[in-house]
C-alpha positions in Angstrom: -3.8 -0.3 4.0 -2.8 3.0 5.6 -0.7 2.5 8.8 1.7 5.1 10.1 5.3 4.2 10.9 8.4 6.0 12.1 12.0 5.5 10.9 11.2 2.1 9.4 12.0 0.9 5.9 9.1 -1.1 4.5 9.9 -3.6 1.7 8.0 -6.0 -0.5 10.1 -9.1 -1.2 7.5 -11.7 -2.3 10.1 -14.5 -2.0 11.9 -13.4 -5.2 15.3 -13.1 -3.4 15.5 -9.6 -4.7 16.2 -6.4 -2.7 13.8 -3.8 -3.9 12.5 -1.4 -1.1 9.1 0.3 -1.3 10.4 3.5 -2.9 7.1 5.3 -2.5 8.1 6.4 1.0 11.1 8.5 -0.1 9.3 11.8 0.5 9.1 11.5 4.3 8.3 9.3 7.3 4.9 10.9 7.9 3.2 8.9 5.1 2.0 5.3 5.4 3.2 2.6 3.1 1.0 1.8 0.0 0.3 -1.8 0.5 -2.6 -4.2 0.4 -2.3 -6.8 3.2 -4.5 -9.1 1.1 -1.5 -9.8 -1.2 0.8 -11.2 1.5 0.7 -14.4 3.5 3.8 -13.9 5.7 5.2 -10.9 7.5 8.8 -11.0 8.8 10.6 -8.3 10.8 14.4 -7.9 10.6 16.5 -5.8 12.9 20.2 -5.2 13.4 22.7 -7.5 11.8 20.0 -9.7 10.3 18.8 -6.8 8.1 22.1 -6.1 6.5 21.4 -8.5 3.6 18.8 -6.0 2.5 21.2 -3.1 2.4 23.0 -0.8 4.7 20.1 1.6 4.9 18.0 -1.0 6.8 20.0 -1.2 10.0 17.1 0.5 11.8 14.8 -2.4 10.9 12.5 -3.4 8.1 9.4 -5.4 7.4 9.3 -8.0 4.6 5.9 -9.0 3.1 5.7 -12.2 1.0 3.1 -14.7 -0.2 3.4 -18.4 0.1 4.9 -20.4 -2.8 2.4 -21.5 -5.3 1.8 -25.2 -5.8 0.3 -26.9 -8.8 -3.4 -27.4 -8.6 -5.6 -27.3 -11.8 -8.7 -26.3 -10.0 -9.9 -22.9 -9.0 -9.5 -22.1 -5.3 -10.2 -18.8 -3.6 -11.9 -16.7 -0.9 -14.0 -13.6 -0.7 -14.1 -11.4 2.3 -16.7 -8.7 2.9 -15.6 -5.8 5.1 -17.8 -3.4 7.2 -17.3 -0.9 9.9 -19.9 1.4 11.5 -17.5 4.3 12.1 -17.2 6.0 8.8 -19.8 3.6 7.3 -17.0 1.7 5.8 -17.6 -1.1 3.3 -15.3 -3.2 1.1 -14.5 -6.5 -0.5 -11.3 -8.6 -0.8 -10.8 -11.5 -3.1 -8.0 -14.0 -3.8 -8.1 -16.7 -6.5 -5.6 -19.4 -7.3 -5.4 -21.8 -10.3 -2.7 -23.7 -12.2 -2.6 -24.0 -16.0 0.0 -25.5 -18.4 1.7 -22.1 -18.5 2.2 -22.0 -14.7 0.6 -21.3 -11.3 -1.3 -18.1 -10.7 -2.7 -16.2 -7.9 -5.0 -13.2 -8.4 -6.0 -10.7 -5.7 -8.3 -7.6 -5.7 -9.8 -5.4 -3.1 -11.6 -2.1 -2.6 -12.8 -0.2 0.4 -14.8 3.1 0.7 -15.5 5.1 3.8 -16.9 8.4 4.8 -16.5 10.8 7.7 -15.4 9.2 10.9 -17.0 10.5 14.1 -16.0 11.2 17.6 -18.5 10.6 20.4 -20.1 14.1 19.9 -19.3 15.2 16.4 -18.2 14.1 12.9 -14.6 14.5 11.7 -15.5 16.1 8.4 -13.5 15.1 5.3 -11.8 12.0 6.8 -13.1 9.5 4.3 -11.0 7.4 1.9 -11.3 5.4 -1.3 -8.9 2.5 -1.8 -8.5 -0.2 -4.5 -5.8 -2.6 -5.4 -5.1 -5.7 -7.6 -2.2 -8.0 -8.0 -1.0 -11.1 -10.0 1.6 -13.6 -9.0 2.8 -16.2 -11.5 5.3 -19.0 -11.2 6.5 -21.7 -13.5 8.7 -24.6 -12.4 7.7 -27.2 -15.1 11.3 -27.3 -16.3 13.4 -29.1 -13.7 16.4 -26.8 -13.9 14.5 -23.6 -14.4 12.3 -21.6 -12.0 10.6 -18.4 -13.0 8.4 -16.0 -11.0 6.6 -12.8 -12.0 4.7 -10.4 -9.7 2.7 -7.2 -10.5 0.6 -5.1 -8.1 -1.3 -1.9 -8.4 -2.5 0.2 -5.4 -4.5 3.5 -5.3 -5.8 5.4 -2.4 -7.6 8.8 -2.1 -7.4 10.1 1.4 -9.4 13.0 2.9 -7.6 15.0 5.6 -9.4 16.7 8.5 -9.3 20.4 7.5 -9.2 21.5 11.1 -5.8 19.8 11.4 -4.3 22.2 8.8 -3.4 25.2 10.8 -2.2 28.3 8.9 -1.2 30.6 11.7 -0.3 30.8 15.4 -3.7 32.4 16.4 -5.6 29.5 14.9 -3.2 27.0 16.5 -3.8 28.5 20.0 -7.5 28.4 19.5 -7.4 24.8 18.2 -5.9 23.7 21.6 -8.9 25.0 23.5 -11.8 24.2 21.2 -14.1 21.3 22.0 -14.6 20.6 18.3 -12.1 21.0 15.5 -12.5 23.7 13.0 -14.7 23.1 9.9 -16.7 20.2 11.4 -20.2 19.5 10.2 -23.2 18.1 12.1 -24.0 15.5 9.5 -22.3 12.5 7.9 -20.7 12.9 4.4 -18.7 10.8 2.1 -17.3 13.5 -0.2 -13.5 13.8 -0.2 -12.5 17.5 -0.6 -9.3 19.4 -0.2 -7.1 19.0 1.8 -6.7 15.5 0.4 -4.1 13.1 -1.1 -4.1 10.8 -4.0 -1.6 7.9 -4.1 -0.7 5.4 -6.9 1.8 2.7 -6.7 2.8 0.2 -9.4 5.3 -2.6 -8.8 6.5 -5.3 -11.3 9.1 -7.9 -10.5 10.6 -10.9 -12.4 12.9 -13.6 -11.1 14.6 -16.4 -13.0 16.7 -19.1 -11.4 18.6 -21.7 -13.5 20.3 -24.5 -11.7 23.4 -26.0 -13.5 24.2 -28.4 -10.7 24.0 -28.8 -6.9 26.9 -26.3 -6.5 26.1 -23.8 -9.3 23.1 -21.7 -10.2 22.3 -18.4 -12.0 19.8 -15.9 -10.6 18.4 -13.0 -12.7 16.2 -10.5 -10.9 14.5 -7.4 -12.4 12.1 -4.9 -10.9 10.3 -1.7 -11.8 8.4 0.7 -9.5 6.3 3.7 -10.4 5.0 5.9 -7.5 2.9 9.0 -7.8 1.6 11.1 -4.9 -0.5 14.2 -5.3 -1.4 16.5 -2.4 -4.2 19.0 -2.7 -4.8 21.9 -0.3 -7.5 24.5 0.2 -6.5 27.3 -2.2 -7.9 30.5 -3.6 -9.0 31.1 -7.2 -10.6 27.7 -7.7 -7.2 26.0 -7.5 -8.2 23.4 -4.8 -8.3 20.7 -7.5 -4.8 21.6 -8.7 -2.1 19.6 -6.9 -0.1 21.7 -4.5 2.6 19.0 -4.3 3.3 16.2 -6.8 5.9 13.5 -6.4 6.8 11.0 -9.1 9.3 8.3 -8.5 10.5 5.5 -10.7 
């Protein structure tokens, strides 16, 4: 899901009682969070003093996404959603499957969505398509009365086309863009190719939580998490270098 935000820290908590923000947004506020809404069942918003428990950097507010707790059920349950949209000729699929085994409770999700050029009433917005895919696994085990374990992994990838007419290189083109009825570099026909300028985003997240209860008054919690974030930005460049990233950000 690509949704723009301003001065907001997005986090994925997934009911692990851990405090691991979505580090993929450290390069600026103009990029949307790399999340798949299909993996979450609950969305909570914290502002002011209630957000301090997630860190001092969250005083401006944050959003926490988390799934429901898994319950034991030995049968397969799930759902499949088919997505469609006329603008951009978008199509996609979302799946969620749940099953319990002797090793624990599991929930699997996967999704993809492809779209081409969006269009205004009178023209196409060339190079505004995107290709998105994601998958996740949530596993929990509470068979031992004093021990509760939970593991979560997610992968998200999105290739995003950027309207070339919005990339202005000088003041002359900027002034002309304000008065044009159609943006620069627009075509009269639909296309689903993603060319430069474009962005490619990958996000990996793995989290593990283990809670051991000694008594009603004492318990031990162990939390661990790892994130790998990669963003590559491509621009229109001379010498056949449009397929070489102009900007690359790698965060662990």
